[in-house]
C-alpha positions in Angstrom: 79.0 113.9 74.7 78.7 114.5 78.4 76.0 111.8 78.7 78.2 109.3 77.0 81.1 110.0 79.4 78.8 109.7 82.4 77.6 106.3 81.0 81.1 105.1 80.5 82.1 106.1 84.0 79.0 104.3 85.5 79.9 101.2 83.6 83.5 101.3 84.8 82.2 101.5 88.4 81.1 97.9 88.1 84.2 96.4 86.6 87.6 95.7 88.1 91.0 94.3 87.1 90.8 91.1 89.1 87.2 90.3 87.9 88.2 90.8 84.3 91.8 89.4 84.2 91.6 86.5 86.7 89.9 83.2 86.1 87.9 81.3 88.7 90.8 78.8 89.1 94.5 79.4 89.6 97.5 77.2 89.0 100.0 76.0 91.7 103.3 74.2 91.0 105.1 72.1 93.6 108.9 71.5 93.6 110.6 68.8 95.6 114.1 67.6 96.0 113.1 64.0 95.7 110.2 62.1 94.0 106.9 62.7 95.7 103.1 62.7 95.2 100.4 65.0 96.2 96.7 64.4 97.0 94.7 67.4 96.0 90.9 67.5 96.1 90.8 63.7 96.0 93.2 63.4 93.0 96.7 61.8 93.3 99.4 63.5 91.3 103.0 62.4 91.0 106.1 64.6 90.4 108.1 64.5 87.1 111.8 65.2 86.9 112.4 68.6 85.2 115.8 70.1 85.1 117.1 70.0 88.7 113.8 69.5 90.5 110.8 67.2 90.8 107.7 69.1 89.7 104.0 68.7 89.7 101.2 71.2 88.9 97.5 71.4 89.6 94.7 74.0 89.5 92.4 75.0 92.4 89.5 77.4 92.7 90.2 80.8 94.1 89.0 81.3 97.6 89.7 83.3 100.8 90.3 79.9 102.5 93.7 78.3 102.8 94.7 75.7 100.3 95.2 72.3 101.8 96.7 69.2 100.3 98.7 66.1 101.3 102.3 65.7 100.2 104.0 62.3 100.4 107.4 60.8 99.7 108.7 57.3 100.3 109.0 57.8 104.0 107.2 61.0 104.8 103.6 62.2 104.9 102.7 65.8 105.5 99.6 68.0 105.3 100.3 71.3 103.7 98.4 74.5 104.3 98.9 77.5 102.0 97.2 80.7 103.0 95.4 82.7 100.4 96.4 86.3 99.5 95.3 89.1 97.2 96.3 88.6 93.6 98.5 91.0 91.6 95.6 92.0 89.5 93.7 93.1 92.6 96.4 95.6 93.4 96.5 96.7 89.8 93.2 98.5 90.5 95.2 101.1 92.4 97.0 102.1 89.2 94.2 101.6 86.7 90.8 102.3 88.3 90.7 102.4 92.1 86.9 101.9 92.5 87.6 98.3 91.3 89.1 97.7 94.8 85.6 97.8 96.2 84.0 95.9 93.3 86.4 93.0 93.9 85.5 92.8 97.6 82.5 90.7 96.6 84.5 88.4 94.2 86.7 85.4 95.1 88.7 86.2 92.0 90.7 88.8 94.0 92.4 85.9 95.8 95.3 83.6 94.8 97.9 81.3 96.3 101.7 81.2 95.9 102.0 79.7 92.4 105.3 78.0 93.3 105.9 76.0 96.4 109.3 74.5 97.1 110.0 71.8 99.6 113.2 70.3 101.0 114.1 66.7 101.6 112.0 66.6 104.8 109.0 68.1 102.9 109.4 71.4 104.7 108.2 74.4 102.8 111.0 76.8 101.9 110.5 80.5 102.4 110.5 81.3 98.7 109.8 85.0 99.2 112.8 85.8 97.0 113.1 82.5 95.2 113.8 82.8 91.5 113.9 80.1 88.8 115.5 79.9 85.4 113.0 81.0 82.7 111.1 83.5 84.9 109.8 86.6 83.0 108.7 89.6 85.1 107.0 92.8 84.1 108.5 95.9 85.7 107.2 99.4 86.2 107.9 102.3 88.5 105.5 104.3 90.6 103.6 106.5 88.0 104.8 110.1 88.1 106.9 109.6 91.2 110.3 109.1 89.5 112.8 111.4 91.4 115.9 112.1 89.3 118.8 114.5 88.8 119.5 115.3 85.2 122.5 117.1 83.6 122.2 118.0 79.9 124.3 120.1 77.5 122.5 121.0 74.3 124.6 122.5 71.6 124.9 126.3 71.7 123.6 126.3 75.2 125.3 126.1 78.6 125.2 122.9 80.7 122.0 122.5 82.8 121.5 120.5 86.0 118.0 120.1 87.2 116.0 117.7 89.4 112.7 116.2 88.4 110.0 114.0 90.0 107.8 113.5 87.0 108.5 110.4 85.1 107.8 106.7 84.4 109.6 103.5 83.6 108.4 100.1 82.3 110.3 97.0 81.3 110.9 93.3 81.5 113.3 91.0 83.4 114.2 87.6 82.0 116.1 85.1 84.1 118.2 83.0 81.9 119.8 81.6 85.1 118.6 81.5 88.7 121.0 84.3 89.6 121.3 86.2 86.3 118.8 88.1 84.2 118.5 90.5 81.3 116.5 93.7 81.7 114.9 95.9 79.0 113.6 99.2 80.3 112.0 102.3 78.7 111.8 105.5 80.7 110.5 109.0 80.4 111.3 112.1 82.6 110.2 115.7 82.3 111.9 118.6 84.0 111.0 122.3 84.2 114.1 124.4 84.6 112.1 127.4 85.6 110.7 130.6 84.3 111.2 134.2 85.2 108.3 136.4 85.9 106.3 137.3 82.8 106.2 140.9 83.9 107.3 143.1 86.7 105.3 145.8 88.5 107.3 148.6 89.9 105.4 150.6 92.6 107.6 153.7 91.9 107.1 154.3 88.2 104.5 151.6 87.3 106.6 150.4 84.3 106.8 147.0 82.7 110.3 145.6 82.0 111.9 145.9 78.6 114.0 142.6 78.9 112.4 139.3 77.8 111.6 136.5 80.2 112.7 132.9 79.6 111.0 129.5 80.2 113.2 126.4 79.8 112.1 122.8 80.0 113.2 119.4 78.7 112.0 115.8 78.3 114.3 112.8 78.3 113.4 109.4 76.8 115.6 106.4 77.3 115.7 102.8 76.2 118.2 100.6 78.0 119.3 97.0 78.1 121.3 95.6 81.0 122.9 92.4 82.3 122.1 91.8 85.9 123.2 89.6 88.8 120.8 88.6 91.6 121.9 87.6 95.1 118.9 86.9 97.4 117.2 90.3 97.8 119.9 92.4 96.0 120.8 92.8 92.4 123.2 95.0 90.3 123.5 95.4 86.6 125.3 97.2 83.8 124.5 97.8 80.1 123.9 100.2 77.3 121.3 103.0 76.9 119.9 105.0 74.0 118.6 108.4 75.1 116.6 111.1 73.3 116.4 114.6 74.7 114.0 117.4 73.7 115.1 120.8 75.0 112.8 123.8 74.6 113.4 127.5 75.4 110.6 130.0 75.2 111.1 133.7 75.4 108.4 136.2 76.3 108.2 139.9 76.2 105.8 142.7 77.2 106.6 146.3 76.1 106.7 149.0 78.8 103.6 150.7 77.3 101.7 147.5 76.8 98.7 148.8 78.7 97.6 152.2 79.9 98.0 152.8 83.6 94.2 153.2 84.1 93.6 149.7 82.6 96.3 147.8 84.6 93.9 147.2 87.5 91.8 145.1 85.2 94.7 143.5 83.3 97.3 142.9 85.9 97.5 139.2 85.2 97.6 139.5 81.5 99.8 137.0 79.8 102.6 138.1 77.5 103.1 137.0 74.0 105.7 134.4 72.9 108.1 136.1 70.6 110.7 133.3 70.3 110.6 129.5 70.7 113.7 127.4 70.2 113.5 123.6 70.2 116.5 121.3 70.1 116.3 117.5 69.8 119.2 115.1 69.9 119.9 111.4 70.5 122.8 110.1 72.6 124.3 106.8 73.4 125.7 105.8 76.8 125.8 103.3 79.6 123.5 102.3 82.4 124.3 101.0 85.9 121.8 100.0 88.5 121.4 98.4 92.0 118.2 97.3 93.7 117.2 96.1 97.1 114.1 93.8 97.0 111.8 94.7 99.9 109.4 92.0 98.8 109.0 89.7 95.9 107.1 92.4 94.0 108.5 95.7 95.2 112.1 97.0 95.1 114.0 100.2 95.6 117.0 101.0 93.5 119.4 103.6 92.2 120.0 104.0 88.4 122.9 105.9 86.9 122.8 106.6 83.1 125.8 108.5 81.7 125.6 109.6 78.1 128.9 109.8 76.2 128.2 110.0 72.5 126.0 112.5 70.7 124.6 110.8 67.6 123.4 114.1 66.1 125.8 117.0 66.2 125.9 120.2 64.1 129.4 121.1 65.3 130.9 117.7 64.7 131.8 117.2 68.3 130.3 113.8 69.1 131.7 113.3 72.6 129.5 115.0 75.2 129.0 113.9 78.8 125.5 114.0 80.3 123.9 111.9 83.0 120.7 111.0 84.8 120.6 109.6 88.4 117.3 108.2 89.4 115.8 106.8 92.6 113.5 104.1 91.4 110.5 102.6 93.3 109.8 99.6 91.2 107.1 96.9 91.1 107.7 93.6 89.4 105.0 91.0 88.6 105.6 87.5 87.2 104.3 87.0 83.7 105.8 83.6 83.0 107.2 81.1 85.6 110.3 79.1 84.8 110.7 75.4 85.5 
């Protein structure tokens, strides 16, 4: 078994995300405000009118060198230079298998170009760092296991609990049905440990263990939300509905005063107590979601997400109204899966 794991690890050392997921060629689309033609690698291509822009597309080999082509309109002629950059799949190595970063250093597949170039009437290239088009589909995920949040829950038969957490993850999709409006679908998971008392207590005066039990509380929260969002340059805000599922667990431990003889405690000081009671309570809730993001770059944003839960869908007491909430600081990455026209 160990040999098989070592063999798999060695094989993984020679693969990477960019080498596997990227082809040798990449596509580039050119958008102009007026009809134009481009001369790329000796081929002449003409724009076609699509929606509100004139568009042409072509494929070029990946390289660390700048992409160069000629763009012409009726009265203008310009040579365009587009610098190469690392592709999204190259950075994906950081999340999936970081040795792939070094494997890709010898492969031109780690490079790409801006896949959408927009030009004005004078054939000047727009700074499309935050440019969005209708039909764009983006994949969204947060920094793995760095998902700071403040959670307030109220399980039935228990007191209200407010606890912070940094362990969590969120993934989802953005679909732009207009240039400045999009729909987001996101699933999240957070885990919080409320805390535990000491399993036992050592009293230097009488060397006795405590009679009272100790308690360990923790809960996991899962959420699926859909929101309608508005985009303004590098900022966005949204609102929608969320479905949440909370799993609350309370474990109680005990260790009798005469659990061990005094002469044996030196060898068993760190002995673990026995669980004598485990209570588990699961319940779904329905609520709202509000979010706001600032886009630091085209692929990275920082946002604040507020999810108040209002209705308990499973209640033994019959009281369906119950307020809970989660406030999250979200460090999110977004990568384009499908480009609109």
